[in-house]
PDBQT receptor file of N, H, CA, C and O in Angstrom, charges set to zero:
ATOM      1  N   MET A   1      55.838 -52.650 145.467  1.00  0.00    +0.000 N 
ATOM      2  CA  MET A   1      56.105 -53.600 144.408  1.00  0.00    +0.000 C 
ATOM      3  C   MET A   1      56.924 -52.932 143.296  1.00  0.00    +0.000 C 
ATOM      4  O   MET A   1      56.739 -51.754 142.990  1.00  0.00    +0.000 OA
ATOM      5  N   ALA A   2      57.804 -53.690 142.719  1.00  0.00    +0.000 N 
ATOM      6  H   ALA A   2      57.954 -54.647 142.968  1.00  0.00    +0.000 HD
ATOM      7  CA  ALA A   2      58.634 -53.174 141.633  1.00  0.00    +0.000 C 
ATOM      8  C   ALA A   2      57.806 -53.063 140.357  1.00  0.00    +0.000 C 
ATOM      9  O   ALA A   2      56.925 -53.882 140.092  1.00  0.00    +0.000 OA
ATOM     10  N   GLU A   3      58.100 -52.068 139.603  1.00  0.00    +0.000 N 
ATOM     11  H   GLU A   3      58.815 -51.403 139.819  1.00  0.00    +0.000 HD
ATOM     12  CA  GLU A   3      57.414 -51.879 138.328  1.00  0.00    +0.000 C 
ATOM     13  C   GLU A   3      58.255 -52.536 137.241  1.00  0.00    +0.000 C 
ATOM     14  O   GLU A   3      59.356 -52.072 136.946  1.00  0.00    +0.000 OA
ATOM     15  N   TYR A   4      57.751 -53.609 136.645  1.00  0.00    +0.000 N 
ATOM     16  H   TYR A   4      56.856 -53.986 136.884  1.00  0.00    +0.000 HD
ATOM     17  CA  TYR A   4      58.546 -54.388 135.697  1.00  0.00    +0.000 C 
ATOM     18  C   TYR A   4      58.665 -53.718 134.332  1.00  0.00    +0.000 C 
ATOM     19  O   TYR A   4      59.585 -54.029 133.575  1.00  0.00    +0.000 OA
ATOM     20  N   ASP A   5      57.745 -52.799 134.003  1.00  0.00    +0.000 N 
ATOM     21  H   ASP A   5      56.998 -52.546 134.618  1.00  0.00    +0.000 HD
ATOM     22  CA  ASP A   5      57.756 -52.186 132.676  1.00  0.00    +0.000 C 
ATOM     23  C   ASP A   5      59.057 -51.437 132.390  1.00  0.00    +0.000 C 
ATOM     24  O   ASP A   5      59.529 -51.424 131.254  1.00  0.00    +0.000 OA
ATOM     25  N   GLY A   6      59.633 -50.817 133.412  1.00  0.00    +0.000 N 
ATOM     26  H   GLY A   6      59.250 -50.828 134.336  1.00  0.00    +0.000 HD
ATOM     27  CA  GLY A   6      60.826 -50.021 133.214  1.00  0.00    +0.000 C 
ATOM     28  C   GLY A   6      62.121 -50.804 133.328  1.00  0.00    +0.000 C 
ATOM     29  O   GLY A   6      63.198 -50.240 133.134  1.00  0.00    +0.000 OA
ATOM     30  N   LEU A   7      62.042 -52.076 133.634  1.00  0.00    +0.000 N 
ATOM     31  H   LEU A   7      61.167 -52.534 133.791  1.00  0.00    +0.000 HD
ATOM     32  CA  LEU A   7      63.245 -52.868 133.808  1.00  0.00    +0.000 C 
ATOM     33  C   LEU A   7      63.935 -53.138 132.477  1.00  0.00    +0.000 C 
ATOM     34  O   LEU A   7      63.293 -53.529 131.502  1.00  0.00    +0.000 OA
ATOM     35  N   THR A   8      65.205 -52.931 132.446  1.00  0.00    +0.000 N 
ATOM     36  H   THR A   8      65.727 -52.613 133.237  1.00  0.00    +0.000 HD
ATOM     37  CA  THR A   8      65.990 -53.213 131.248  1.00  0.00    +0.000 C 
ATOM     38  C   THR A   8      65.936 -54.700 130.921  1.00  0.00    +0.000 C 
ATOM     39  O   THR A   8      65.872 -55.086 129.754  1.00  0.00    +0.000 OA
ATOM     40  N   VAL A   9      65.963 -55.530 131.956  1.00  0.00    +0.000 N 
ATOM     41  H   VAL A   9      66.016 -55.217 132.904  1.00  0.00    +0.000 HD
ATOM     42  CA  VAL A   9      65.946 -56.980 131.731  1.00  0.00    +0.000 C 
ATOM     43  C   VAL A   9      64.640 -57.416 131.085  1.00  0.00    +0.000 C 
ATOM     44  O   VAL A   9      64.633 -58.350 130.282  1.00  0.00    +0.000 OA
ATOM     45  N   CYS A  10      63.553 -56.767 131.415  1.00  0.00    +0.000 N 
ATOM     46  H   CYS A  10      63.560 -56.009 132.067  1.00  0.00    +0.000 HD
ATOM     47  CA  CYS A  10      62.258 -57.119 130.816  1.00  0.00    +0.000 C 
ATOM     48  C   CYS A  10      62.249 -56.755 129.329  1.00  0.00    +0.000 C 
ATOM     49  O   CYS A  10      61.833 -57.557 128.494  1.00  0.00    +0.000 OA
ATOM     50  N   LYS A  11      62.698 -55.572 129.011  1.00  0.00    +0.000 N 
ATOM     51  H   LYS A  11      63.036 -54.920 129.690  1.00  0.00    +0.000 HD
ATOM     52  CA  LYS A  11      62.739 -55.144 127.611  1.00  0.00    +0.000 C 
ATOM     53  C   LYS A  11      63.707 -56.003 126.812  1.00  0.00    +0.000 C 
ATOM     54  O   LYS A  11      63.411 -56.392 125.682  1.00  0.00    +0.000 OA
ATOM     55  N   THR A  12      64.854 -56.296 127.391  1.00  0.00    +0.000 N 
ATOM     56  H   THR A  12      65.094 -55.980 128.309  1.00  0.00    +0.000 HD
ATOM     57  CA  THR A  12      65.851 -57.100 126.700  1.00  0.00    +0.000 C 
ATOM     58  C   THR A  12      65.350 -58.513 126.446  1.00  0.00    +0.000 C 
ATOM     59  O   THR A  12      65.570 -59.066 125.369  1.00  0.00    +0.000 OA
ATOM     60  N   SER A  13      64.680 -59.099 127.426  1.00  0.00    +0.000 N 
ATOM     61  H   SER A  13      64.500 -58.649 128.301  1.00  0.00    +0.000 HD
ATOM     62  CA  SER A  13      64.161 -60.453 127.234  1.00  0.00    +0.000 C 
ATOM     63  C   SER A  13      63.040 -60.465 126.195  1.00  0.00    +0.000 C 
ATOM     64  O   SER A  13      62.921 -61.424 125.434  1.00  0.00    +0.000 OA
ATOM     65  N   TYR A  14      62.223 -59.424 126.151  1.00  0.00    +0.000 N 
ATOM     66  H   TYR A  14      62.320 -58.644 126.769  1.00  0.00    +0.000 HD
ATOM     67  CA  TYR A  14      61.180 -59.339 125.127  1.00  0.00    +0.000 C 
ATOM     68  C   TYR A  14      61.805 -59.170 123.742  1.00  0.00    +0.000 C 
ATOM     69  O   TYR A  14      61.355 -59.784 122.775  1.00  0.00    +0.000 OA
ATOM     70  N   ASP A  15      62.836 -58.343 123.653  1.00  0.00    +0.000 N 
ATOM     71  H   ASP A  15      63.202 -57.844 124.439  1.00  0.00    +0.000 HD
ATOM     72  CA  ASP A  15      63.548 -58.182 122.379  1.00  0.00    +0.000 C 
ATOM     73  C   ASP A  15      64.178 -59.503 121.939  1.00  0.00    +0.000 C 
ATOM     74  O   ASP A  15      64.197 -59.827 120.751  1.00  0.00    +0.000 OA
ATOM     75  N   LEU A  16      64.691 -60.261 122.910  1.00  0.00    +0.000 N 
ATOM     76  H   LEU A  16      64.675 -59.998 123.874  1.00  0.00    +0.000 HD
ATOM     77  CA  LEU A  16      65.248 -61.576 122.607  1.00  0.00    +0.000 C 
ATOM     78  C   LEU A  16      64.169 -62.493 122.033  1.00  0.00    +0.000 C 
ATOM     79  O   LEU A  16      64.416 -63.211 121.064  1.00  0.00    +0.000 OA
ATOM     80  N   LEU A  17      62.987 -62.472 122.622  1.00  0.00    +0.000 N 
ATOM     81  H   LEU A  17      62.786 -61.889 123.410  1.00  0.00    +0.000 HD
ATOM     82  CA  LEU A  17      61.888 -63.296 122.131  1.00  0.00    +0.000 C 
ATOM     83  C   LEU A  17      61.531 -62.936 120.687  1.00  0.00    +0.000 C 
ATOM     84  O   LEU A  17      61.341 -63.821 119.853  1.00  0.00    +0.000 OA
ATOM     85  N   LEU A  18      61.443 -61.650 120.399  1.00  0.00    +0.000 N 
ATOM     86  H   LEU A  18      61.597 -60.931 121.077  1.00  0.00    +0.000 HD
ATOM     87  CA  LEU A  18      61.138 -61.229 119.034  1.00  0.00    +0.000 C 
ATOM     88  C   LEU A  18      62.226 -61.680 118.056  1.00  0.00    +0.000 C 
ATOM     89  O   LEU A  18      61.932 -62.108 116.940  1.00  0.00    +0.000 OA
ATOM     90  N   GLU A  19      63.464 -61.579 118.485  1.00  0.00    +0.000 N 
ATOM     91  H   GLU A  19      63.703 -61.231 119.391  1.00  0.00    +0.000 HD
ATOM     92  CA  GLU A  19      64.577 -61.996 117.632  1.00  0.00    +0.000 C 
ATOM     93  C   GLU A  19      64.554 -63.507 117.403  1.00  0.00    +0.000 C 
ATOM     94  O   GLU A  19      64.878 -63.970 116.309  1.00  0.00    +0.000 OA
ATOM     95  N   ILE A  20      64.179 -64.274 118.416  1.00  0.00    +0.000 N 
ATOM     96  H   ILE A  20      63.916 -63.898 119.304  1.00  0.00    +0.000 HD
ATOM     97  CA  ILE A  20      64.073 -65.728 118.263  1.00  0.00    +0.000 C 
ATOM     98  C   ILE A  20      62.979 -66.073 117.267  1.00  0.00    +0.000 C 
ATOM     99  O   ILE A  20      63.152 -66.973 116.446  1.00  0.00    +0.000 OA
ATOM    100  N   PHE A  21      61.841 -65.362 117.329  1.00  0.00    +0.000 N 
ATOM    101  H   PHE A  21      61.700 -64.630 117.997  1.00  0.00    +0.000 HD
ATOM    102  CA  PHE A  21      60.773 -65.601 116.361  1.00  0.00    +0.000 C 
ATOM    103  C   PHE A  21      61.258 -65.323 114.942  1.00  0.00    +0.000 C 
ATOM    104  O   PHE A  21      60.946 -66.082 114.025  1.00  0.00    +0.000 OA
ATOM    105  N   ARG A  22      62.008 -64.256 114.752  1.00  0.00    +0.000 N 
ATOM    106  H   ARG A  22      62.261 -63.639 115.497  1.00  0.00    +0.000 HD
ATOM    107  CA  ARG A  22      62.539 -63.940 113.417  1.00  0.00    +0.000 C 
ATOM    108  C   ARG A  22      63.558 -64.992 112.965  1.00  0.00    +0.000 C 
ATOM    109  O   ARG A  22      63.556 -65.429 111.814  1.00  0.00    +0.000 OA
ATOM    110  N   PHE A  23      64.420 -65.381 113.893  1.00  0.00    +0.000 N 
ATOM    111  H   PHE A  23      64.422 -65.026 114.828  1.00  0.00    +0.000 HD
ATOM    112  CA  PHE A  23      65.496 -66.308 113.582  1.00  0.00    +0.000 C 
ATOM    113  C   PHE A  23      64.963 -67.700 113.246  1.00  0.00    +0.000 C 
ATOM    114  O   PHE A  23      65.452 -68.343 112.317  1.00  0.00    +0.000 OA
ATOM    115  N   THR A  24      63.968 -68.164 113.993  1.00  0.00    +0.000 N 
ATOM    116  H   THR A  24      63.571 -67.642 114.747  1.00  0.00    +0.000 HD
ATOM    117  CA  THR A  24      63.461 -69.528 113.777  1.00  0.00    +0.000 C 
ATOM    118  C   THR A  24      62.606 -69.654 112.524  1.00  0.00    +0.000 C 
ATOM    119  O   THR A  24      62.325 -70.770 112.087  1.00  0.00    +0.000 OA
ATOM    120  N   LYS A  25      62.190 -68.548 111.941  1.00  0.00    +0.000 N 
ATOM    121  H   LYS A  25      62.419 -67.642 112.295  1.00  0.00    +0.000 HD
ATOM    122  CA  LYS A  25      61.466 -68.622 110.669  1.00  0.00    +0.000 C 
ATOM    123  C   LYS A  25      62.327 -69.249 109.582  1.00  0.00    +0.000 C 
ATOM    124  O   LYS A  25      61.817 -69.879 108.656  1.00  0.00    +0.000 OA
ATOM    125  N   GLU A  26      63.626 -69.069 109.704  1.00  0.00    +0.000 N 
ATOM    126  H   GLU A  26      64.040 -68.557 110.456  1.00  0.00    +0.000 HD
ATOM    127  CA  GLU A  26      64.556 -69.550 108.689  1.00  0.00    +0.000 C 
ATOM    128  C   GLU A  26      65.046 -70.973 108.942  1.00  0.00    +0.000 C 
ATOM    129  O   GLU A  26      65.801 -71.517 108.136  1.00  0.00    +0.000 OA
ATOM    130  N   PHE A  27      64.630 -71.574 110.038  1.00  0.00    +0.000 N 
ATOM    131  H   PHE A  27      64.017 -71.132 110.693  1.00  0.00    +0.000 HD
ATOM    132  CA  PHE A  27      65.017 -72.956 110.315  1.00  0.00    +0.000 C 
ATOM    133  C   PHE A  27      64.345 -73.878 109.306  1.00  0.00    +0.000 C 
ATOM    134  O   PHE A  27      63.260 -73.587 108.802  1.00  0.00    +0.000 OA
ATOM    135  N   ASN A  28      65.017 -75.003 109.018  1.00  0.00    +0.000 N 
ATOM    136  H   ASN A  28      65.898 -75.238 109.427  1.00  0.00    +0.000 HD
ATOM    137  CA  ASN A  28      64.319 -75.983 108.194  1.00  0.00    +0.000 C 
ATOM    138  C   ASN A  28      63.265 -76.663 109.065  1.00  0.00    +0.000 C 
ATOM    139  O   ASN A  28      63.302 -76.565 110.291  1.00  0.00    +0.000 OA
ATOM    140  N   GLN A  29      62.344 -77.341 108.428  1.00  0.00    +0.000 N 
ATOM    141  H   GLN A  29      62.314 -77.421 107.431  1.00  0.00    +0.000 HD
ATOM    142  CA  GLN A  29      61.169 -77.864 109.129  1.00  0.00    +0.000 C 
ATOM    143  C   GLN A  29      61.535 -78.830 110.251  1.00  0.00    +0.000 C 
ATOM    144  O   GLN A  29      60.843 -78.897 111.267  1.00  0.00    +0.000 OA
ATOM    145  N   GLU A  30      62.609 -79.568 110.071  1.00  0.00    +0.000 N 
ATOM    146  H   GLU A  30      63.171 -79.514 109.245  1.00  0.00    +0.000 HD
ATOM    147  CA  GLU A  30      63.022 -80.538 111.080  1.00  0.00    +0.000 C 
ATOM    148  C   GLU A  30      63.333 -79.869 112.419  1.00  0.00    +0.000 C 
ATOM    149  O   GLU A  30      62.988 -80.397 113.476  1.00  0.00    +0.000 OA
ATOM    150  N   PHE A  31      63.984 -78.712 112.370  1.00  0.00    +0.000 N 
ATOM    151  H   PHE A  31      64.265 -78.283 111.512  1.00  0.00    +0.000 HD
ATOM    152  CA  PHE A  31      64.386 -78.033 113.587  1.00  0.00    +0.000 C 
ATOM    153  C   PHE A  31      63.387 -76.976 114.054  1.00  0.00    +0.000 C 
ATOM    154  O   PHE A  31      63.372 -76.603 115.227  1.00  0.00    +0.000 OA
ATOM    155  N   LYS A  32      62.561 -76.499 113.137  1.00  0.00    +0.000 N 
ATOM    156  H   LYS A  32      62.574 -76.801 112.184  1.00  0.00    +0.000 HD
ATOM    157  CA  LYS A  32      61.617 -75.436 113.470  1.00  0.00    +0.000 C 
ATOM    158  C   LYS A  32      60.673 -75.866 114.588  1.00  0.00    +0.000 C 
ATOM    159  O   LYS A  32      60.349 -75.070 115.470  1.00  0.00    +0.000 OA
ATOM    160  N   TYR A  33      60.237 -77.109 114.555  1.00  0.00    +0.000 N 
ATOM    161  H   TYR A  33      60.500 -77.755 113.839  1.00  0.00    +0.000 HD
ATOM    162  CA  TYR A  33      59.246 -77.567 115.521  1.00  0.00    +0.000 C 
ATOM    163  C   TYR A  33      59.858 -78.292 116.713  1.00  0.00    +0.000 C 
ATOM    164  O   TYR A  33      59.124 -78.771 117.578  1.00  0.00    +0.000 OA
ATOM    165  N   THR A  34      61.164 -78.382 116.779  1.00  0.00    +0.000 N 
ATOM    166  H   THR A  34      61.760 -77.993 116.077  1.00  0.00    +0.000 HD
ATOM    167  CA  THR A  34      61.803 -78.977 117.955  1.00  0.00    +0.000 C 
ATOM    168  C   THR A  34      62.626 -77.910 118.670  1.00  0.00    +0.000 C 
ATOM    169  O   THR A  34      62.258 -77.449 119.751  1.00  0.00    +0.000 OA
ATOM    170  N   VAL A  35      63.712 -77.533 118.073  1.00  0.00    +0.000 N 
ATOM    171  H   VAL A  35      64.010 -77.907 117.195  1.00  0.00    +0.000 HD
ATOM    172  CA  VAL A  35      64.602 -76.543 118.677  1.00  0.00    +0.000 C 
ATOM    173  C   VAL A  35      63.939 -75.169 118.734  1.00  0.00    +0.000 C 
ATOM    174  O   VAL A  35      64.009 -74.483 119.754  1.00  0.00    +0.000 OA
ATOM    175  N   GLY A  36      63.301 -74.771 117.646  1.00  0.00    +0.000 N 
ATOM    176  H   GLY A  36      63.244 -75.328 116.818  1.00  0.00    +0.000 HD
ATOM    177  CA  GLY A  36      62.659 -73.457 117.589  1.00  0.00    +0.000 C 
ATOM    178  C   GLY A  36      61.576 -73.288 118.636  1.00  0.00    +0.000 C 
ATOM    179  O   GLY A  36      61.529 -72.272 119.328  1.00  0.00    +0.000 OA
ATOM    180  N   GLU A  37      60.703 -74.281 118.756  1.00  0.00    +0.000 N 
ATOM    181  H   GLU A  37      60.741 -75.107 118.194  1.00  0.00    +0.000 HD
ATOM    182  CA  GLU A  37      59.623 -74.197 119.746  1.00  0.00    +0.000 C 
ATOM    183  C   GLU A  37      60.174 -74.223 121.170  1.00  0.00    +0.000 C 
ATOM    184  O   GLU A  37      59.637 -73.558 122.056  1.00  0.00    +0.000 OA
ATOM    185  N   SER A  38      61.228 -74.978 121.388  1.00  0.00    +0.000 N 
ATOM    186  H   SER A  38      61.664 -75.518 120.668  1.00  0.00    +0.000 HD
ATOM    187  CA  SER A  38      61.852 -75.018 122.716  1.00  0.00    +0.000 C 
ATOM    188  C   SER A  38      62.438 -73.655 123.088  1.00  0.00    +0.000 C 
ATOM    189  O   SER A  38      62.279 -73.204 124.222  1.00  0.00    +0.000 OA
ATOM    190  N   LEU A  39      63.111 -72.999 122.146  1.00  0.00    +0.000 N 
ATOM    191  H   LEU A  39      63.241 -73.366 121.225  1.00  0.00    +0.000 HD
ATOM    192  CA  LEU A  39      63.660 -71.670 122.390  1.00  0.00    +0.000 C 
ATOM    193  C   LEU A  39      62.560 -70.667 122.722  1.00  0.00    +0.000 C 
ATOM    194  O   LEU A  39      62.706 -69.866 123.646  1.00  0.00    +0.000 OA
ATOM    195  N   LYS A  40      61.463 -70.709 121.974  1.00  0.00    +0.000 N 
ATOM    196  H   LYS A  40      61.344 -71.359 121.224  1.00  0.00    +0.000 HD
ATOM    197  CA  LYS A  40      60.345 -69.800 122.217  1.00  0.00    +0.000 C 
ATOM    198  C   LYS A  40      59.722 -70.053 123.576  1.00  0.00    +0.000 C 
ATOM    199  O   LYS A  40      59.428 -69.114 124.316  1.00  0.00    +0.000 OA
ATOM    200  N   LYS A  41      59.522 -71.313 123.905  1.00  0.00    +0.000 N 
ATOM    201  H   LYS A  41      59.762 -72.076 123.304  1.00  0.00    +0.000 HD
ATOM    202  CA  LYS A  41      58.895 -71.678 125.181  1.00  0.00    +0.000 C 
ATOM    203  C   LYS A  41      59.737 -71.221 126.368  1.00  0.00    +0.000 C 
ATOM    204  O   LYS A  41      59.210 -70.659 127.328  1.00  0.00    +0.000 OA
ATOM    205  N   GLU A  42      61.033 -71.460 126.304  1.00  0.00    +0.000 N 
ATOM    206  H   GLU A  42      61.462 -71.917 125.524  1.00  0.00    +0.000 HD
ATOM    207  CA  GLU A  42      61.921 -71.082 127.404  1.00  0.00    +0.000 C 
ATOM    208  C   GLU A  42      62.008 -69.566 127.562  1.00  0.00    +0.000 C 
ATOM    209  O   GLU A  42      62.067 -69.065 128.685  1.00  0.00    +0.000 OA
ATOM    210  N   THR A  43      62.016 -68.847 126.472  1.00  0.00    +0.000 N 
ATOM    211  H   THR A  43      61.968 -69.254 125.560  1.00  0.00    +0.000 HD
ATOM    212  CA  THR A  43      62.078 -67.389 126.545  1.00  0.00    +0.000 C 
ATOM    213  C   THR A  43      60.778 -66.821 127.097  1.00  0.00    +0.000 C 
ATOM    214  O   THR A  43      60.805 -65.871 127.879  1.00  0.00    +0.000 OA
ATOM    215  N   LEU A  44      59.649 -67.385 126.705  1.00  0.00    +0.000 N 
ATOM    216  H   LEU A  44      59.628 -68.157 126.070  1.00  0.00    +0.000 HD
ATOM    217  CA  LEU A  44      58.371 -66.959 127.278  1.00  0.00    +0.000 C 
ATOM    218  C   LEU A  44      58.336 -67.224 128.782  1.00  0.00    +0.000 C 
ATOM    219  O   LEU A  44      57.836 -66.405 129.552  1.00  0.00    +0.000 OA
ATOM    220  N   GLU A  45      58.866 -68.363 129.188  1.00  0.00    +0.000 N 
ATOM    221  H   GLU A  45      59.272 -69.028 128.562  1.00  0.00    +0.000 HD
ATOM    222  CA  GLU A  45      58.927 -68.679 130.621  1.00  0.00    +0.000 C 
ATOM    223  C   GLU A  45      59.793 -67.664 131.360  1.00  0.00    +0.000 C 
ATOM    224  O   GLU A  45      59.458 -67.261 132.474  1.00  0.00    +0.000 OA
ATOM    225  N   LEU A  46      60.889 -67.251 130.759  1.00  0.00    +0.000 N 
ATOM    226  H   LEU A  46      61.161 -67.578 129.854  1.00  0.00    +0.000 HD
ATOM    227  CA  LEU A  46      61.752 -66.234 131.345  1.00  0.00    +0.000 C 
ATOM    228  C   LEU A  46      60.996 -64.926 131.558  1.00  0.00    +0.000 C 
ATOM    229  O   LEU A  46      61.106 -64.309 132.618  1.00  0.00    +0.000 OA
ATOM    230  N   ILE A  47      60.238 -64.507 130.564  1.00  0.00    +0.000 N 
ATOM    231  H   ILE A  47      60.149 -65.008 129.703  1.00  0.00    +0.000 HD
ATOM    232  CA  ILE A  47      59.461 -63.269 130.675  1.00  0.00    +0.000 C 
ATOM    233  C   ILE A  47      58.408 -63.391 131.766  1.00  0.00    +0.000 C 
ATOM    234  O   ILE A  47      58.183 -62.441 132.516  1.00  0.00    +0.000 OA
ATOM    235  N   ILE A  48      57.765 -64.540 131.862  1.00  0.00    +0.000 N 
ATOM    236  H   ILE A  48      57.949 -65.311 131.253  1.00  0.00    +0.000 HD
ATOM    237  CA  ILE A  48      56.763 -64.762 132.908  1.00  0.00    +0.000 C 
ATOM    238  C   ILE A  48      57.403 -64.699 134.290  1.00  0.00    +0.000 C 
ATOM    239  O   ILE A  48      56.835 -64.110 135.210  1.00  0.00    +0.000 OA
ATOM    240  N   LEU A  49      58.567 -65.294 134.443  1.00  0.00    +0.000 N 
ATOM    241  H   LEU A  49      59.029 -65.772 133.696  1.00  0.00    +0.000 HD
ATOM    242  CA  LEU A  49      59.255 -65.258 135.737  1.00  0.00    +0.000 C 
ATOM    243  C   LEU A  49      59.666 -63.837 136.123  1.00  0.00    +0.000 C 
ATOM    244  O   LEU A  49      59.584 -63.464 137.293  1.00  0.00    +0.000 OA
ATOM    245  N   ILE A  50      60.103 -63.053 135.158  1.00  0.00    +0.000 N 
ATOM    246  H   ILE A  50      60.169 -63.355 134.207  1.00  0.00    +0.000 HD
ATOM    247  CA  ILE A  50      60.440 -61.651 135.431  1.00  0.00    +0.000 C 
ATOM    248  C   ILE A  50      59.194 -60.896 135.865  1.00  0.00    +0.000 C 
ATOM    249  O   ILE A  50      59.232 -60.096 136.799  1.00  0.00    +0.000 OA
ATOM    250  N   TYR A  51      58.099 -61.158 135.179  1.00  0.00    +0.000 N 
ATOM    251  H   TYR A  51      58.069 -61.807 134.420  1.00  0.00    +0.000 HD
ATOM    252  CA  TYR A  51      56.818 -60.508 135.507  1.00  0.00    +0.000 C 
ATOM    253  C   TYR A  51      56.389 -60.854 136.934  1.00  0.00    +0.000 C 
ATOM    254  O   TYR A  51      55.975 -59.980 137.696  1.00  0.00    +0.000 OA
ATOM    255  N   ARG A  52      56.492 -62.125 137.284  1.00  0.00    +0.000 N 
ATOM    256  H   ARG A  52      56.828 -62.835 136.665  1.00  0.00    +0.000 HD
ATOM    257  CA  ARG A  52      56.111 -62.562 138.630  1.00  0.00    +0.000 C 
ATOM    258  C   ARG A  52      57.059 -62.017 139.692  1.00  0.00    +0.000 C 
ATOM    259  O   ARG A  52      56.634 -61.718 140.808  1.00  0.00    +0.000 OA
ATOM    260  N   ALA A  53      58.325 -61.887 139.359  1.00  0.00    +0.000 N 
ATOM    261  H   ALA A  53      58.671 -62.130 138.453  1.00  0.00    +0.000 HD
ATOM    262  CA  ALA A  53      59.288 -61.348 140.314  1.00  0.00    +0.000 C 
ATOM    263  C   ALA A  53      58.985 -59.892 140.642  1.00  0.00    +0.000 C 
ATOM    264  O   ALA A  53      59.380 -59.387 141.692  1.00  0.00    +0.000 OA
ATOM    265  N   GLY A  54      58.284 -59.228 139.739  1.00  0.00    +0.000 N 
ATOM    266  H   GLY A  54      57.963 -59.639 138.886  1.00  0.00    +0.000 HD
ATOM    267  CA  GLY A  54      57.881 -57.852 139.965  1.00  0.00    +0.000 C 
ATOM    268  C   GLY A  54      56.680 -57.741 140.888  1.00  0.00    +0.000 C 
ATOM    269  O   GLY A  54      56.192 -56.636 141.123  1.00  0.00    +0.000 OA
ATOM    270  N   GLY A  55      56.195 -58.846 141.415  1.00  0.00    +0.000 N 
ATOM    271  H   GLY A  55      56.591 -59.744 141.224  1.00  0.00    +0.000 HD
ATOM    272  CA  GLY A  55      55.108 -58.830 142.364  1.00  0.00    +0.000 C 
ATOM    273  C   GLY A  55      53.731 -58.984 141.757  1.00  0.00    +0.000 C 
ATOM    274  O   GLY A  55      52.722 -58.743 142.421  1.00  0.00    +0.000 OA
ATOM    275  N   ARG A  56      53.684 -59.379 140.515  1.00  0.00    +0.000 N 
ATOM    276  H   ARG A  56      54.503 -59.575 139.975  1.00  0.00    +0.000 HD
ATOM    277  CA  ARG A  56      52.406 -59.560 139.849  1.00  0.00    +0.000 C 
ATOM    278  C   ARG A  56      52.177 -61.030 139.573  1.00  0.00    +0.000 C 
ATOM    279  O   ARG A  56      53.122 -61.817 139.533  1.00  0.00    +0.000 OA
ATOM    280  N   ASP A  57      50.935 -61.396 139.385  1.00  0.00    +0.000 N 
ATOM    281  H   ASP A  57      50.166 -60.757 139.417  1.00  0.00    +0.000 HD
ATOM    282  CA  ASP A  57      50.603 -62.770 139.088  1.00  0.00    +0.000 C 
ATOM    283  C   ASP A  57      49.799 -62.826 137.800  1.00  0.00    +0.000 C 
ATOM    284  O   ASP A  57      48.922 -61.992 137.579  1.00  0.00    +0.000 OA
ATOM    285  N   LEU A  58      50.089 -63.797 136.954  1.00  0.00    +0.000 N 
ATOM    286  H   LEU A  58      50.802 -64.475 137.134  1.00  0.00    +0.000 HD
ATOM    287  CA  LEU A  58      49.362 -63.925 135.682  1.00  0.00    +0.000 C 
ATOM    288  C   LEU A  58      48.037 -64.578 135.861  1.00  0.00    +0.000 C 
ATOM    289  O   LEU A  58      47.303 -64.761 134.890  1.00  0.00    +0.000 OA
TER     290      LEU A  58
């Protein structure tokens, strides 16, 4: 099984998630709970898919 911890794509996607959290803090309320939450949800799904592709199950 592949070890996902060392994958550049895993670290990069996690860094992207952190950056999205920082970026969406500055959204106005109208977009924070629509666009912001959608961005967070999709990025979390990406990380989960990378994790599963490494042969692990959540």
